[in-house]
N, C-alpha and C positions, 0 to 999 in steps of 0.2 A: 707661202709658209715659210717658219724659222727654217734656218742651217745652223745646227749649233756643231763642230768638232768637238775633240777630246782633245787638251791638252796637261801637261803639269800645271795643277792649282798652284803650285808653290815657285813657278818659272814666274824670271823677270817679262813684265808686258801680260800678263793673262788677265790684270785688269780691263775692264769694257774699255776700250779706245777703240779705235777708226774701225779695224776688221772686230768680228764677235770673238773675243774671247771664248775659249774652252772650244772653238771648233776643230775641226779635223782635219787639220791642212794636209795635201798629198806631199809625199817625201822630200824634207830639207836638207840642207846642210849647214847647221848652225855653224856659226864663227864663235859663238858662247855658249857652252852649256847653260843651260836652265837651272843648275846649282850654283853657276855663278862660277863654275871654273871653267876657265878659258882653254878650249881646244889646245893642244899642241901644233903648231905648225898651222900653215894655210890650207886653204880649201882645200887643193888638190894633194897635199899631204893625208890628209880626214880622208879624201877619197881612196887615195892607195892601201890605209891603213884598215879601211871598213872592208876589202875585198881579201877573203882568205887563196893565200898563195898559191894551192893546190887548184884552186877554180880562174887564178888571173888570167892565164891564156885562153880560157875559154870565153869571159868574157872581151876580151881585145879583139878574137877572133867571131865574135856574133856581132861585133861593130861592123863589119864588113857586107857590103850589102851584096846578093847573089842573083839580084834578078836580072840585074845585066851585065855577067862575065865579060871578061876579054876574051876575043877567040882564043884556042888554044894551041899553042905555038908549036914547032915540031922537034927542037932539041929541048934539052933540060936548060941549057942556059937561058935561050928567049923566054922559055915559061915564066922562069922565077924573075926577068927583066920585067914581062908583062903584067905580071901580076903584080909584082912591084908597083909597077905604074899604075895599074887601074885600081890600088888599096887606097883609102883615101886615109885624107891623117886625122889620125885617132885622139889627135891633142896630147899635150904634158901628161895630162895625169896617166891615160892609156898609155905610154911609152914609160913611165916611170912604174906603173903596175908590172905591164911585161918583163920589165928589167928585174923587179923583185922576185916576181917569181920566177925566173930563171935562175937567178942565185939564189934562190931560198929551196927551190926544191932538189938541191945538189946533185943531179942528175948529172951524168956524162955530157961533155960539151958536146961531143961527135951525134949523140941520140938525140940531145934538143936541136941539133942545125936539121937531123934528119927528120924532126918532127914537123918541123916549123916548115919544109922544104915538102911534105906531104901536103899539109894543112895549105898552102900557098897553090900544090899543083890542085887540088879537089876544089878550091876555091876558079881556078881558071876550067876545070872543066865542068862548074855548074854542081856539084857536089859540095851539099854542106857538111864540113867533118866536125864531127864533136870529139873532144880530147878522151883521152883514156880514162884517167881517173873520175871526171861527172859520170862518167859510161858503167863504169864498177859500183859507185854509188848508188846509181839510180839502181843498177841492176838487184844490189844489196838490199835497198828498201823494197823493192817488188818483191822478193822473196821471202823477206821477214814480216812483211802485209800478207803475203799469200798463205805461208804456214799460219799465221793467227784465224786467218780468215777458214782456213782446213779446221781448225779446231773446235771451233766453234758448231760443226756439225759431227762430230766425230766421238760422242758421246754415249759409253755402252748402257753408263746407269739405268734401273728403272725410275719409273716416276716415283717421287716420295709424296709425300701429304698435300705439300701445298701446289704442286703441280698437276697431282689428280685432281684435288679439288675443281680446279680452274678447267680442265678439260670437263668435268661435269657439270659444271654449270655450265659453259661455253658451248656443249651440245645441247643443249634444251632448245625448244622455240625461243623467240625474242622475250615476249611475255615472263614465259616461265623462269628466263635466263635473269629479268631483273627482277622477280619475287625472290629468287634465291640469294641475288645480294645482297638484299636488304638482310636477311641472316648471315653472311657473309661479312660484310664489313668493307667492302670496297667498291671503288665506284667502276662503271662498267665499260669505257674506252677499249681497254684489252680485250675484254671479253666477245665483245661485239666483234673485232677485230678477228680473234681467232675462232670463232662460231662461223663468220664466212668463209674463213680459212680451212675450216673443217670442211663446210659444206663441198670445197674443191678438191681437199687432197688427204680428207680422211682423218680419223683420232689415231693410227698408229705413233708409238713411240716417237718414231723420226720425225714424221711428219709436223705433229704440233710442236715440236721441237724447234723445228726448221722458221717457224715464222719469226721467233725471237732471232735466230741466226743473221734472218735477212735484216732485221731491224738494227742490231747491233752492226753488219757491213755498211748501211745507211750511213752510220754514224761517222765513218772514215773520210768520203768525201767532203762532210759538213766541219769536222776537226779541223783538216788540210786547210780549209778556207778560213775559219777560225784562227787558227794559228797563224796565218799571212796575218789577217786584221791586227790582230796582237802584234805581230813584230812590225806593220807597219806605223801602228801608236805608238809603240816604244820610240821607233826613229825620227818621228816625227817631235815627239816631246824631247827628243834631244837624250831620249836613255837607251838607243839601240846602236848598231852600225848601219849601213845601208844595206845590206843583206841578212838584219833580222825577218824581214818577211819570209825570207825564203828557208832558213833556217829553222825558226820558229813553227812553218808550216810543217818542215818535213818530221822535226822531232817531235811535233804534236799527232800526226797523221801515224807516227812510230807507237808512240805512248798509249794512244788509244787501238791499234790493231795487236799490240804485245801485252795490255791490261788483262791481267790477271783477274780482275774483277770482270772486264767486259767479255773473255771469253766464259769466266764461269756461268753468266746470266744471259750469255749468247747462247748458252747449250741447255736454257731453263725456259719452259713453258708457263712464265710469269713475265709481270710488266716492265721489270726493270729494265730491259734491252732499250723498250718505248719511253722510260723516261730519261734516258740518259739523251736518245735521239731529241725526245720533245725538247729537253733546255738548252743545247744548242742553237737548234731553231727559235726558242724563246730570246735568248742571249742574243743571237744575230739580229733579229726582230728588234730590239729595244734599243740596239745601237745604230741600227739604219732609222728607225725614227727618231732618235736623237738627232741623224745626221741634216734629215730634214724629213718634218712631219708632215707628209703627204695624207692625203686618207688611203688611198692603198697599203702603205708604211702601218699606218696606223691599227688598219684593218687586221693587218696579218698578225700586227703584236696582241690584238685582241684574240684572235684565232690561236693562237699560240699559247694564249694564256687560259683559254678555256681547256684547251687541251688536255694542258699539264693535269689540271682540278679534276679532270675527267679519268685522267690513269692512275693517279696516286695521291693519296689525300698529304704525305709530307711535302710536298712540292708547296700548296700552302707558305712553308716554312719560308722556301725560296722568292715565293711571292713576294711576301712578308719584306723580305730582305729590300730587295728593289724597288720595292715601292717606297719604303722608311728613307732610301738613299734618293729617289727622284724629290722627292717632298724636302729632305735637307737641302739638297741642290737649288732646288727654287727658293727656298729660304734665305740660302746664304749667297745666291751669285742673283741679281735681279736680271743682267743679260741674257741669264739661262734660265728665265721662269719661262717661259712661254712655251718652250719646247718639253721642256721636263713636267710641266703641266698637262700637254696634251698626253705625252708619253702616259703619263698616270693615269687619265680619264680612258685613256685604251685602255688599259688593263683593269680599272676599275667595270669597265662595260662588259666586259667577260661572266659578271655576275647575272646578266641577262640571259646569257647562255646555258650558264649552271643552274637557274632558276629552276627549271622542270625536276631536277635532281634533286632540290632540297628537299623535300619532305623525306626521301629516304636516307639522304645523308643526316638530317637530325636523327632521324629513329635510328640511324648506327652511332651514333656520337653517344647517345644514351644507353644504348642497350648492348652494343657489341662489344666496342674495344680490343684490348688485347691481352684476357687474362693470365696467356701464360709467359709474359715477359717480368721478366724479375729486375729490379731498380740497379742500374749502374753509377759508375766512379766517374769523376772528372777526367779521370787518365785515359776513357774510352774514347776522348776526342785524339787525341796521339795514337792510341791503337788503331784506331779506323783506319788511318793512312797505312798502317803495315796490313792490316786486313787486306786494303785493296791490294796490295803490293803479293799476296798470296802466302803459300803456308813454307815453313821452314827455311836452311839459311837463304838461298834465293830470294825468299821474300822479304826477308831483312835487310838485303844487297838492295834489292831494288826499291825498299822502304827509305833508307838511307838516299839512295837518288834523287826519290821525292822531294825529302825533307829539305835536302841540299840546294837542290834545284829552286825548290819554289824559296828559301830565303832570299838565294843569288837573285831572281825574279823580282823580289819585293823590293829589295834594296840597293843592287847594283847596278851600276853603269859602266859600259867599258873607256878607258880612257886611250887613247893614242895604240889601240890594240894587241898590248902586251899587258896592261893593269885594270882593277876595278878601281872604280870609287863609291864608296861605301854612305848612303844615307839609312839611319836606323830607322827613319819616320816613312820610308818606305817612297819608292816612285810609279809613277804613272805608267803605264796601267797595272803595275805587280799588285799597286795598293787595294785597288777596285777588285781586281781579281781573288786576293787575298779576302775581301770581305764578302765575298760572294761564295770563298769553299767555306769560310771558317764561320760567318755569321748564324746562319741556318742550323749546323751541326749544335752549337754553342744556345740556339733556341730549341732544339731536340732534347738535347739537355735537360734544359731546365723543364721542357715539358712533360719529361719521361721521371724528374725527381718530384714534381709535384702534380703533375695533371695525370699521371698513371699510363701516361701511353709509351709504346717499346719505344727501345733505341736496338734496334737490329740494324747489322751491315747492311744487310741487301737495301734497304731502307736509304743508305747513305748515297746513291748513286746521282742525287740532287747535286751533291756536291763536287761530285769527281771531274767531271768536265774544267771548272776551274781551277782545281789544283793540278790538274794537269797541262793545263795551259801553261800556268803560273811555272811548273815546272819546266817547261820546254821554254820558256822566256828563259829562267834561269840559265839552261843546258846553251842557249843561244847567244849568252852574253859571257860564256868563257871565253879564254882569246886564244886562238889560234884554233885551225881547221882540224890540227891532229887530236886536241886536247876533246873539243867536241866529239869527234868522231867515235874516239875512244867510251867517254861517257855512256853514248846513244848505243854502244855497241854490248855495255856493262848492260843498262837499262831491258834493250831489247832481250839477249839472252835468259837473264833472270826472271824476265816476265814472261815468254814465251814457256820457260823450265815450270815456273810456278801454275803458269795457265795449261798445260798440259796434266800436273800432276792434279788439279781441279776437274779437267774436265773427263780424266780418265779415271778418277775415283768413286768409286760407287757407292750412293747416298742414303740406301735403304735397304732393307732384307725383306720387303716386302715379295720379291722376284720369287728367292729364294725358299720363304712361307708360303707363298702359294704353292710353289710346287712339288714340296711336300706335302701340302694337303691334299692337292689331285692325285699323289701316289696312294694317300693311306685311306681317305675318305669314303664311306660309302653312303648311295644314295637316301638322304635323309638325316644324315650326322646333321650336328650343328657346329658351326664356327662362330664363337663368342670373341669380341674386343673390349680390352680395358686398357686402355683407354680408350674412349671413343677415337680419338685422333689416328689410331692406327688402322682404321677402317679403310678410307678413300683409297689408299694405294693399295693394300691386299686384295680389296675386293676387284680393281682395276685388273691386277696383273691374275684373279681366278677369271674372271670374262674374259681375259684375253685366251686362256687355256682353253675354254669351250664354252658349250650351255652349262649351268649351275645346277648340278644335282644337291647340293646342302644347302641347309637354311644357315641365315645369318642373324645374328642379335647384337646389339651395340651397348656399354655400359651407360645408362644415364642418357641417352639421346633415341628420339621415337623418328627422326628424318633417316633412320636407315645407313648402311654403311657406306654410301656411295659420299655420301655429304657430313659435313660436320656444322651444327647449328650453333654459334656462338653469341646467342641472343640470351642474355642473363647468365651465362656459361659459367661464373664461378659460383652464384648461387645454388644453379642446380645440381654444379658437382659435389659439393659440400653438402646438398640433403641426401642425396642417395648414398647408399652403403654396400661394401661389397659383401654381406651375408642375405642381403635380400635378391641382389641380383643371381648370387648363386642358386639360390630356389629357385628363382624363374627360369634359369638356363636349366637345370636340372628337370625341371618338370615338361621344359619344351624339349629336352633329349629323349626322356621317356625309358624304359628300362632295356630298350632294344637298339637304341642309337648311341654313340660315342660321341663325347663334346670334344674339341680340338679349340684351345684357348689362344689367340694370338695376345702378348701383355707385356707391357713393359713398365717398370715402376721409376718413381721419379719425377712424374711430372706432378704440376701445381695443381692444387686445391685438391686434387686425389687422396692425399694423405697415402696411408696403404691398402687403400680398396683393393686394388688388382691384386694382392698377394692376400687381403684376406679371401676373395673372390676364390685365389687359385687353392690354400687352406679349406675351404669350407668344400670345395669339389672333391678333394682327396680323403676327405672322410666318408664321401661317398661310392668314389669306382679308383681304380686304381689308376695312379699318373704314372705318367712316363714324358720326360722331355724330348722332343722326337728335332727340335733347330734352340741351337743356344743364342744369346743375343752377344753379337758382335760390337765393338769400339765402331759405331757408324755413325754419321749424323744422324741416321734416324734407324738405331738399332731394336731388336725386338726379340722375343721367343715363340715358341711354340709349344705349348703342353698337351697332350693324349690323354683324356681321360675316357677308361673304358666304358662299355657298360655296365648298369647296376650290378652291383656283385650280387 
């Protein structure tokens, strides 16, 4: 089978030569930058520049074997001499690294000598010592990851419309579940996973959201691994220092753990955490298939592609982008043709796995759509990054870090450890990450503009991993450990603050309204919903209070309050009118029962229907407002209409 690594296409020597150009070589220390700019100094100097000064002592220490230490001497002088004698020659570069670390740290000389003495004594005593600074950094990373993980399970909000719909569908038997999805407009993978999850853990708010939290946590090790792969590719292409894999891996791990988007949708009963997880799986599978197109790797790519399209239809945009890139590479680079075409064929083979769902998919495309979605402007492509970054000032700060890091990761290469060489046309692997980040969103914008599909921030998780990887690469390119650490601290702090605000914010008034209905309603009273999209969340909250004693009716929707029928939604809403529905509600309540109207204006295609409904009922019954609509993601009011006058 073929084996093709990925290097800078513009680098000298990437044309088809003795070895396969484009293959992913192991870490190397090029004497000549791929851009034609010679590195300053010798290879040893470059090795020194590639090592952060705060961790140089750790690298030198790690070079000493610990499996056959010298025996522990009885006095301090002997211990020092014995350890020095047992210490192998670490080479000129290692000595230079250690010397630069000692001079750059500016620590007191006595403290440095004492630390070195402790390390030598530890090696002689068969104890592997770890310098203080790396331990503190590792502890800080662990704390940040732990806080981000906890936030994914600490959401007090009631389930809003989409979550309530998801749970209502997933709670049904599998045949009914699949039929309900035809009227909902979504593919089935997440719903089937949630169906099994509910059968084990129940359908409580915390339980059903925990699945997304677990899926979000599973992205973290994959994010770290993907970051290291990006760092290795950058270093192999001459566009990153020797420690790039470590820095990009850590930065990517922190970006994912503390991402407000990941925290927000890791605490929501929807498929978006699964989308992010599968995008990482798909990306890693594609890279491995391009490295060596063995049948197991190609089969993994096929399964990952099928899992994506079975999770969310926006993933088609990502798959089309990658497929187009593979075909372009196959045409431009003959030496690359075999492995790229095999990877393309593996992705195309996922159509066989998707075939059983194709009838439902075609029905959904023809009849469901997203009637609630307005058209967006091109500025939404920039706004998406700030939406990922969270609300208020912390979101703006993190958005600047993401955009700045992405720009550096796309164009910059470190030179001599203290400067950045810029190429406006982009570098490897930054240009590939930028394409995978931006092109699917551009396609989504055009589909929204000309095809009527929705462009929603929560759908854009297909592009989030590439953006975070590119920003992490840019942070790793910054000169100096201190600068990188400061930028990461800013990103982690702003991300956690934004994530906390999103996780702790109430998303719907359904719980408040349901509590008020339970307090007011008598058996036989009527609860009416206008529009129907308010029904699922309030109905679920009412059921959670206990057995229903009220009768429920939904505006222009015969499927009941637990679901929303999106089939031909716009036409159905435009045919209905508030006056007719008011007469129907009034007749259902009769003279002896009150009407409780859950209402919100401003929904597309309803015009003023809900206001008309309220006014019509007010001509027949006394109206009192029980719950005022608040400025929430899903706000609504509750009006009570007494028995007939």
